[in-house]
Phi, psi and omega in degrees: 000126179276144180292145181301323181291329176287318178301324180295330184260340181292140179221155176297120181295338179280334186253339193301334182284330183244341182224186180288324180066031181292146184239143171261137177268112190250120177049033180051026183225345186217146169247123185245125181287129178288340182268311186250351178072013172295149182236124182249126182285150171250111185248122182053044178067019178242119178289131180262091189263046174267132182301320181296330176288316177298325178297326182299332189249003187301325183266003180268131177297144181307318182296339184262002179290135179290136174235116001285160178297152178294154178299145180275131181254000000 
């Protein structure tokens, strides 16, 4: 579980320069950008905020995301 104060400051790294980049915390396992729909996994309570990682999941429906997310290689 991520702390509320951390969730308040995290933003999508792909969107933050041009848009708000606000994130939804989904099933305590994913951060989903409200602007671009990139999905960033939370692995061992650490958000993986790499644009390349978010790109991997952009076309996957939220309901189809694996919980917990797969390990990052």
